[in-house]
C-alpha positions in Angstrom: 0.0 0.0 0.0 1.4 3.4 -1.0 0.5 6.5 1.1 1.8 9.9 0.1 4.5 8.2 -2.0 5.6 5.9 0.8 5.2 2.2 0.3 4.0 0.1 3.3 4.1 -3.7 3.5 1.1 -4.6 5.7 -0.2 -7.9 7.0 -3.9 -7.8 7.8 -6.4 -10.2 9.3 -10.0 -9.9 10.4 -12.6 -7.2 10.2 -13.8 -4.9 12.9 -12.3 -2.2 15.2 -8.6 -1.8 14.2 -5.6 -2.7 16.2 -2.3 -1.5 14.7 0.7 -3.6 15.8 4.2 -1.9 15.6 7.3 -4.1 15.9 10.9 -3.3 16.8 14.4 -4.6 16.0 15.0 -7.1 14.5 11.3 -7.7 13.8 8.6 -7.6 11.2 4.9 -7.4 11.1 5.2 -11.2 11.2 6.4 -10.9 14.8 2.7 -10.4 15.7 1.4 -13.5 13.9 0.0 -15.0 17.1 -1.8 -11.8 18.1 -3.2 -11.3 14.7 -5.0 -14.6 14.7 -6.4 -14.0 18.2 -7.6 -10.5 17.4 -9.2 -11.6 14.1 -11.0 -14.5 15.8 -12.4 -12.1 18.4 -13.8 -9.6 15.9 -11.0 -7.1 15.4 -9.0 -6.0 12.3 -5.3 -6.7 13.1 -3.0 -4.5 11.1 0.7 -5.3 11.3 3.0 -3.2 9.1 6.6 -3.8 8.4 7.9 -0.6 10.0 10.0 1.8 7.9 13.3 0.2 6.9 12.0 -3.3 7.3 10.8 -6.1 5.0 8.6 -4.9 2.1 8.3 -1.3 3.5 10.4 1.5 2.0 13.8 2.2 3.5 14.2 5.9 4.0 17.7 7.4 3.5 17.1 10.4 5.8 17.7 9.4 9.5 15.0 11.9 10.5 12.4 9.6 8.8 13.1 7.0 11.5 12.3 9.4 14.4 9.2 8.7 16.6 7.7 11.9 15.5 8.0 11.2 11.7 6.9 7.6 12.0 4.0 8.4 14.3 2.7 10.9 11.8 3.2 8.4 9.0 1.1 5.8 11.0 -1.7 8.3 11.2 -1.6 8.9 7.5 -1.7 5.1 7.1 -4.7 4.9 9.4 -6.5 7.5 7.3 -5.7 5.5 4.1 -7.2 2.4 5.8 -10.4 4.4 6.5 -10.3 4.4 10.3 -10.8 7.3 12.7 -9.3 5.6 15.7 -7.3 2.5 16.6 -5.7 0.7 19.5 -1.9 1.0 18.9 0.4 -1.8 20.2 4.2 -1.3 20.2 7.0 -3.7 21.0 10.7 -2.6 21.4 11.2 0.5 19.1 7.5 0.2 18.3 6.7 1.1 21.9 8.0 4.7 21.8 6.4 5.2 18.3 3.1 4.0 19.7 3.2 6.3 22.7 4.2 9.2 20.5 1.1 8.6 18.4 -0.9 8.8 21.7 0.9 12.0 22.7 0.7 13.7 19.3 -2.6 12.4 18.0 -4.6 11.8 21.2 -8.0 11.8 19.4 -6.9 9.0 17.1 -5.9 6.5 19.8 -8.6 4.5 21.6 -6.0 2.5 23.5 -2.3 1.9 23.9 -0.4 -1.3 24.6 3.3 -1.2 25.4 5.3 -4.4 25.2 8.8 -4.7 26.8 9.6 -1.0 26.9 8.0 1.1 29.8 6.8 4.6 29.0 9.8 6.9 29.6 8.8 10.6 29.7 12.1 12.0 31.1 14.7 13.5 28.8 18.4 12.4 29.0 20.6 15.3 30.2 23.2 14.3 27.5 22.8 13.5 23.8 22.2 9.8 23.7 25.2 9.1 21.5 27.4 10.8 24.1 25.9 8.7 26.9 26.3 5.5 25.0 29.9 6.2 24.1 30.6 6.7 27.8 29.0 3.4 28.7 30.9 1.6 25.9 34.2 2.6 27.4 33.3 0.2 30.3 31.9 -2.7 28.3 30.4 -3.7 24.9 27.2 -1.9 24.2 25.3 -2.7 21.0 23.5 0.6 21.0 26.9 2.4 20.7 28.3 -0.2 18.2 25.3 0.3 15.9 25.8 4.1 15.7 28.5 4.2 13.0 26.9 3.7 9.5 28.2 0.6 7.7 30.1 -1.1 10.5 27.4 -3.3 12.1 25.6 -3.4 8.7 28.5 -5.3 7.1 28.9 -7.7 10.1 25.2 -8.6 10.4 24.5 -8.7 6.6 27.3 -11.3 6.2 25.5 -13.8 8.5 21.8 -13.1 8.9 21.0 -16.6 10.1 23.8 -16.7 12.7 23.0 -13.2 14.0 19.2 -13.7 14.3 19.5 -17.1 15.9 22.0 -15.9 18.5 20.2 -12.6 19.2 16.7 -14.2 19.5 18.2 -16.7 22.0 20.3 -14.1 23.9 17.2 -11.8 24.4 14.9 -14.6 25.3 14.0 -15.8 28.8 16.5 -18.7 28.4 19.6 -16.5 28.7 20.9 -13.6 30.8 21.6 -11.0 28.1 23.6 -8.7 30.4 26.3 -11.4 30.5 27.6 -9.9 27.2 28.6 -6.8 29.2 31.6 -9.0 30.4 33.1 -8.3 27.0 35.0 -5.1 26.2 34.1 -2.9 23.2 37.6 -2.8 21.8 38.1 -5.3 19.0 34.6 -6.9 19.3 31.6 -6.9 17.0 28.2 -8.1 18.0 28.7 -11.7 16.9 31.8 -11.8 19.0 29.9 -11.2 22.2 26.6 -12.9 21.6 26.3 -16.5 23.0 26.0 -19.6 20.9 22.4 -20.6 20.5 20.9 -24.0 20.8 19.5 -25.6 17.7 16.0 -25.0 16.6 13.1 -25.6 17.1 12.6 -23.9 20.5 9.5 -23.9 22.6 8.5 -20.5 21.1 10.0 -20.5 17.6 9.8 -23.2 15.0 12.3 -23.7 12.2 9.8 -22.5 9.6 9.1 -19.3 11.6 12.8 -18.6 12.0 13.4 -19.3 8.3 10.9 -16.6 7.5 13.0 -14.0 9.3 16.2 -15.3 7.7 14.7 -15.1 4.2 13.5 -11.5 4.7 16.7 -10.1 6.3 18.9 -12.0 3.8 17.0 -10.1 1.1 16.8 -6.7 2.8 19.9 -6.5 5.0 19.8 -4.8 8.4 20.5 -1.2 7.6 16.9 -0.1 7.8 16.6 -1.6 11.2 19.9 -0.2 12.4 18.9 3.3 11.3 16.4 3.3 14.2 19.3 3.3 16.5 21.0 6.0 14.6 18.0 8.2 15.1 18.4 8.4 18.9 20.0 11.8 18.8 17.4 13.1 16.4 14.7 11.8 18.7 16.3 13.5 21.6 16.5 16.8 19.7 12.8 16.6 18.7 11.3 15.4 21.9 11.9 18.3 24.2 8.3 19.5 24.1 7.1 16.1 25.3 9.4 15.8 28.3 7.4 14.7 31.3 4.1 14.5 29.4 1.4 12.3 30.7 -0.3 9.7 28.5 -4.0 10.3 28.7 -5.4 7.2 26.9 -6.2 3.8 28.4 -2.9 1.9 28.5 -1.7 -1.7 29.1 1.9 -2.7 29.8 3.2 -6.2 29.4 6.8 -7.4 29.5 8.8 -10.6 30.2 10.0 -10.7 33.7 13.5 -11.7 32.4 13.5 -9.0 29.7 16.9 -7.2 29.9 15.0 -3.9 29.3 13.2 -4.5 32.6 16.3 -5.7 34.4 18.2 -2.6 33.3 15.4 0.0 33.9 14.4 -1.5 37.3 11.4 -1.0 39.4 11.7 2.8 39.2 10.8 2.7 35.5 7.6 0.9 36.3 6.8 3.3 39.2 7.4 6.3 36.9 5.0 4.8 34.4 2.3 4.6 37.1 2.9 8.3 37.9 2.7 9.4 34.3 0.0 7.2 32.8 -3.2 8.0 34.8 -5.3 5.3 33.0 -2.9 2.5 33.4 -5.2 -0.6 33.2 -2.6 -3.3 33.8 1.1 -3.7 34.4 2.1 -7.3 33.9 5.5 -9.1 34.0 5.3 -12.6 32.4 7.3 -15.1 34.3 9.9 -17.0 32.3 9.7 -14.7 29.3 12.4 -12.4 27.9 12.3 -9.6 25.4 10.1 -11.2 22.7 7.2 -11.7 25.1 4.4 -11.7 22.5 6.2 -14.6 20.7 7.6 -16.4 23.8 4.3 -16.4 25.7 1.6 -15.7 23.1 -1.3 -17.2 25.0 -0.8 -15.1 28.1 -0.2 -11.9 26.0 -3.3 -12.6 23.9 -5.4 -13.0 26.9 -4.3 -9.7 28.3 -4.5 -8.0 25.0 -8.1 -9.2 24.2 -9.3 -8.2 27.7 -7.8 -4.8 27.2 -9.2 -4.0 23.7 -12.6 -5.2 24.9 -12.5 -2.4 27.6 -11.5 -4.5 30.5 -9.6 -3.2 33.5 -7.3 -4.8 36.0 -7.8 -4.4 39.7 -4.2 -5.4 40.3 -2.0 -3.3 38.1 1.3 -4.8 39.0 1.0 -8.6 38.9 3.1 -11.4 37.6 1.7 -13.8 34.9 2.9 -17.3 35.5 
């Protein structure tokens, strides 16, 4: 589908109130396959685009086109083209800040917000992100810093898509402690040098056929489009000053794996901050045993929470574990 000259690759299933599903790195609209089936079966229209830079969607050259502001506006244009006034927006990983930016910039267009893995973070870094990450990388390997220089990580990952994807999916899952890679120094190491070896497929949450789909797509497209989202950190920082400290005013659900390194790094204070800045927070759930890819690792639990939320349900206990 082409909207204002920009080509989107969209997976759709079902008919009814729309739910727009935004993925992160290294994902695709396909990363929501389990949720799409559940939503469609319950009377919703599941819309899962490949985000800008991924899969069959266009790969912008301008880094500004990967900022949360630009992508959120593009998603509203897409919603217009699909003929909907409002939608529930779901975001995982990089898709989470895009989804909450839609809620902040286009409040009337968002009937609900679901954040997966990444808690709402309204506070502005005191330093440019690239400066902060460079400082951290002097202590240990930090992929966010390694990804900043155009061409470096691109060449490494494009040379071995299968090896990279298998090792990263495993490293970020609930089966591994991702922060163990911080034992490695930055100097002389690429990402594949520090990621752990992965067990053979299939896994409990990923079949060989599902994994092969990711490999086929990223072998064809390369990783530059996805890496550009990391390279937009400074541009996001420059553009987001007016949103610092803003409260999200739409009904919101948060779900993450209890072993997600994002949760481990951000700590309880990030969840408390979200309670303070999201007045209509209708659920805050940490799924036991799951890591970063919670909607794939534990689809049944996530689907149950998602369907209850889109149907207008609330949660009396907004900070509970799902076992």
